[in-house]
C-alpha positions in Angstrom: -29.9 86.1 19.6 -33.2 84.5 20.9 -32.8 81.2 22.5 -36.6 80.6 22.7 -38.8 79.8 19.8 -42.6 80.0 20.2 -44.8 78.8 17.2 -48.3 77.4 16.9 -48.7 77.1 20.7 -45.4 75.3 21.0 -42.4 76.7 22.9 -38.8 75.3 22.3 -36.0 76.6 24.4 -32.3 76.0 24.0 -30.9 74.3 27.1 -27.2 73.4 26.8 -24.5 71.8 24.8 -22.6 68.6 25.7 -19.2 67.5 24.2 -16.6 69.0 21.9 -14.6 67.8 19.0 -11.9 65.6 20.6 -9.1 63.4 19.4 -8.6 62.3 23.0 -10.2 63.0 26.3 -13.9 63.8 26.9 -15.7 64.5 23.7 -16.9 63.1 20.4 -15.3 62.5 17.1 -18.0 63.0 14.4 -21.1 62.0 16.4 -23.3 60.3 13.7 -25.8 58.2 15.6 -27.7 58.7 18.8 -30.0 56.8 21.2 -31.4 58.0 24.6 -31.4 55.6 27.5 -33.0 55.6 31.0 -31.8 57.9 33.8 -30.8 60.7 31.4 -28.2 58.6 29.6 -27.3 58.8 26.0 -25.4 56.4 23.6 -23.5 58.3 20.8 -21.8 56.6 17.8 -18.6 58.5 16.9 -17.4 58.0 13.3 -13.8 57.9 12.3 -12.2 60.5 10.0 -8.9 60.8 8.2 -7.2 62.4 11.2 -8.7 60.2 13.9 -9.2 56.6 13.0 -11.0 55.5 16.2 -14.7 54.8 15.6 -16.5 53.7 18.8 -19.7 54.2 20.8 -19.8 56.4 23.9 -22.2 56.2 26.7 -22.6 59.5 28.7 -25.1 61.0 31.2 -26.7 64.3 30.1 -28.5 65.7 33.1 -28.7 69.4 33.9 -26.2 71.7 32.2 -22.7 71.0 33.4 -23.6 67.7 34.9 -22.6 65.5 32.0 -20.4 62.5 32.7 -18.5 60.0 30.5 -19.7 56.5 31.5 -18.3 54.0 29.0 -16.6 53.7 25.6 -16.7 50.5 23.4 -16.8 49.1 20.0 -13.5 50.3 18.9 -12.0 49.9 15.4 -11.7 46.4 14.0 -13.7 43.7 12.3 -13.7 41.2 15.3 -16.4 40.5 17.7 -17.3 43.7 19.5 -15.5 45.9 17.1 -16.8 48.3 14.4 -15.3 49.8 11.3 -17.9 52.3 9.9 -20.5 52.5 12.6 -23.7 54.3 11.6 -26.3 54.2 14.3 -27.3 52.9 17.7 -30.5 51.7 19.2 -31.7 50.3 22.5 -34.1 47.4 23.2 -36.4 47.3 26.2 -33.7 45.8 28.3 -31.2 48.5 27.4 -29.1 46.2 25.2 -27.2 48.3 22.7 -27.4 47.6 19.0 -24.8 49.3 16.7 -25.1 49.1 12.9 -21.9 49.0 10.8 -22.2 49.9 7.1 -18.8 48.5 6.2 -19.1 45.1 7.9 -22.9 44.9 7.0 -23.7 43.7 10.5 -25.3 44.6 13.8 -23.4 44.2 16.9 -25.1 43.8 20.3 -23.6 44.9 23.7 -25.0 45.2 27.2 -25.4 48.7 28.7 -21.9 48.7 30.0 -20.4 48.0 26.5 -19.7 44.3 26.8 -20.1 42.4 23.6 -23.0 39.9 23.5 -23.7 38.8 20.0 -24.0 40.0 16.3 -26.1 39.2 13.2 -26.2 40.2 9.5 -24.5 39.2 6.3 -23.9 41.0 3.0 -26.4 40.7 0.2 -29.8 41.6 -1.2 -31.9 38.8 0.0 -34.3 38.7 2.9 -32.4 39.4 6.1 -29.2 40.4 4.3 -27.9 43.9 4.4 -26.1 46.4 2.2 -24.8 49.3 4.2 -27.2 49.4 7.1 -27.7 52.7 8.7 -30.6 53.9 11.0 -32.3 51.6 13.5 -35.3 51.9 15.7 -37.2 49.4 18.0 -41.0 49.3 18.2 -43.1 48.6 21.4 -42.8 44.8 20.8 -38.9 44.9 20.7 -38.9 44.3 16.9 -35.9 46.1 15.3 -36.4 48.2 12.1 -33.2 48.6 10.1 -32.6 50.9 7.3 -30.9 48.9 4.5 -29.5 51.9 2.7 -28.0 50.5 -0.5 -30.9 48.1 -0.9 -33.3 51.0 -0.7 -35.6 49.3 1.8 -36.3 48.8 5.5 -36.1 45.4 7.1 -37.8 44.3 10.3 -36.1 41.8 12.6 -36.7 40.2 16.0 -34.2 41.5 18.7 -32.0 38.4 18.1 -31.7 39.1 14.4 -34.5 36.9 12.8 -35.9 38.4 9.6 -39.6 39.3 9.9 -40.6 41.6 6.9 -39.4 44.3 4.6 -40.8 47.3 2.7 -39.6 49.8 0.2 -38.0 49.7 -3.2 -35.8 52.1 -5.4 -37.6 55.1 -6.7 -39.2 58.4 -5.9 -42.9 57.6 -5.8 -44.7 57.4 -2.4 -43.4 54.5 -0.5 -40.3 54.2 -2.6 -36.9 55.0 -1.3 -33.5 56.5 -2.5 -30.6 55.8 -0.2 -32.6 56.1 3.0 -30.7 56.8 6.2 -32.4 57.6 9.5 -35.6 56.1 11.1 -37.8 56.4 14.1 -41.0 54.8 15.5 -43.8 56.8 17.2 -46.1 55.8 20.0 -48.4 53.9 17.7 -45.5 52.0 16.1 -45.8 53.9 12.8 -42.4 54.1 11.1 -40.8 57.4 9.8 -37.9 57.1 7.4 -35.4 59.9 6.3 -35.4 59.4 2.6 -32.0 61.0 2.0 -31.7 61.3 -1.7 -35.4 62.0 -2.2 -35.1 64.9 0.2 -38.2 63.9 2.3 -39.4 62.1 5.4 -41.9 59.2 4.8 -44.3 57.8 7.3 -45.4 54.2 7.1 -47.7 51.8 9.1 -45.9 49.1 11.1 -46.5 46.8 8.0 -44.9 49.3 5.6 -48.0 51.0 3.9 -47.3 54.6 3.1 -49.1 57.1 5.2 -47.7 60.5 4.7 -44.7 62.6 3.4 -43.0 65.5 5.2 -41.0 68.0 3.4 -40.0 68.6 -0.2 -36.7 69.3 -1.9 -34.0 69.7 -2.6 -34.3 73.3 -1.3 -33.5 75.7 1.6 -36.9 77.3 2.1 -39.3 76.7 4.9 -40.4 73.1 4.8 -37.9 72.2 2.1 -35.1 69.6 2.8 -31.7 69.0 1.5 -30.6 65.4 2.2 -32.2 64.8 5.5 -30.4 62.3 7.7 -32.6 61.5 10.7 -36.1 62.0 12.2 -37.6 62.1 15.6 -41.3 62.2 16.8 -42.6 63.4 20.1 -45.7 62.4 22.0 -47.8 65.1 20.2 -46.9 63.8 16.8 -44.5 66.7 16.0 -41.8 65.6 13.7 -38.2 66.8 13.9 -35.8 66.4 11.0 -32.0 66.9 10.7 -31.9 68.8 7.5 -28.2 67.9 7.0 -27.5 69.8 3.8 -29.0 73.0 5.2 -27.3 72.9 8.6 -30.5 73.0 10.5 -33.4 71.1 12.1 -36.9 71.5 10.7 -40.1 70.9 12.7 -43.4 69.7 11.2 -46.7 69.0 12.9 -48.4 65.5 12.6 -50.1 66.5 9.4 -46.9 67.5 7.7 -47.3 71.3 8.0 -44.0 73.1 8.5 -43.7 74.9 11.9 -40.2 76.3 12.4 -36.5 75.7 12.1 -33.7 75.5 14.6 -30.2 76.5 13.5 -28.2 75.9 16.5 -27.8 78.1 19.6 -24.6 77.0 21.4 -23.7 80.5 22.7 -21.9 79.1 25.7 -19.1 76.3 25.5 -20.0 73.0 26.9 -18.4 71.9 30.2 -15.7 69.8 28.4 -15.0 72.5 25.8 -14.6 75.2 28.4 -12.2 72.9 30.4 -10.1 72.5 27.2 -10.1 76.4 26.7 -9.2 77.1 30.3 -6.3 74.7 30.2 -4.7 76.6 27.2 -4.1 80.4 27.5 -3.5 80.5 23.7 -7.1 79.3 23.1 -8.4 82.2 25.3 -6.4 84.7 23.3 -7.4 83.4 20.0 -11.1 83.5 20.9 -10.7 87.1 22.1 -9.4 88.0 18.6 -12.5 86.8 16.8 -15.0 89.6 16.0 -18.0 87.3 16.3 -18.4 83.8 17.6 -21.9 83.3 16.1 -20.6 80.8 13.5 -19.5 78.6 16.4 -23.1 78.5 17.8 -24.7 77.1 14.7 -25.2 73.5 13.5 -22.7 72.2 11.0 -24.0 69.1 9.2 -26.2 67.8 12.1 -26.8 64.1 11.4 -28.8 62.5 14.2 -31.7 63.6 16.4 -33.7 62.0 19.3 -36.6 63.0 21.4 -36.5 62.3 25.2 -40.1 61.8 26.1 -39.4 61.6 29.8 -37.9 65.0 29.9 -39.3 66.6 26.8 -35.9 67.2 25.3 -34.7 67.3 21.7 -31.2 66.2 21.4 -29.3 66.9 18.2 -25.9 65.4 17.2 -24.1 68.4 15.7 -21.7 66.2 13.8 -19.0 68.5 12.4 -18.9 70.4 15.7 -18.3 67.2 17.7 -21.2 67.9 20.3 -24.8 67.5 21.2 -27.1 70.5 21.3 -30.2 70.1 23.7 -33.5 71.8 23.5 -36.5 71.6 25.7 -40.1 71.6 24.5 -42.3 73.3 27.1 -46.1 72.9 27.4 -46.9 75.7 29.8 -44.4 78.3 28.8 -45.1 81.9 29.9 -43.1 85.0 29.6 -42.5 86.7 33.1 -44.1 90.2 33.3 -42.1 93.0 34.7 -43.8 95.4 37.1 -43.7 98.8 35.3 
């Protein structure tokens, strides 16, 4: 299978995979939120499930393939200060303080970059500054925090210490309206992109909430169609990356909204942590040898979060049901080597 995609002058290459489905040890349990930090670090929100009731946030390094390292874990289950119940997303301010949204507690918890609790804000409700199942978060260039207020079908804007500033969005399917939105990102011009989950589209807004553009249609599984998109990322060229959750893929659009290509997952080699688990258990090795094809294992399964690493031109996808991150590189000057014939 090809690991390199070239389309419209862009080349995207699969790099490697980090993590594995893990009840204990190095790995992720339903990675649902993702933020990239300095020094090739990543913060991953791990969601609980019926078999592993341990939601938390993990900080890891994700350098070259095989160099990943677990750095910290924090925000374990509970409703006290520094605890989370149903964490949904993570975002970093300019000082690398870590913000974690919790849709059960309707609050935002703030930690330092080592996972030490600092403060919190948020109360339940429908009024200005109140939250009803907050999900995606993103900071703009002024350290203002946009929060997707999912059940209130709106986006709210706060200062970094939780003071309400503004809001936009209302229930519906017209341009600028939202239906259970989820993920969010901000581009270099502070324009805001929202994954409008139940309307099967991405919407682009000005910093003040005026509608600018719509990416994708749906529900559907064709090129450029979406099925419950959960997150969105934008690179420095304005290309838009969407986790097309219901279709088990990532779709890519240019800045005008034209569909470019899809990624379906390319994890043909196990991650370092997954390989360690297999090597430690001979029965795992035997079981894998009995399988006729491992291709299903390579593919995304309900990818939920996505982030773009501008410093390293990397696209990082939280492959949620597989308990891992798949990492791609966008190359500007890609050229195929020519063999001497």
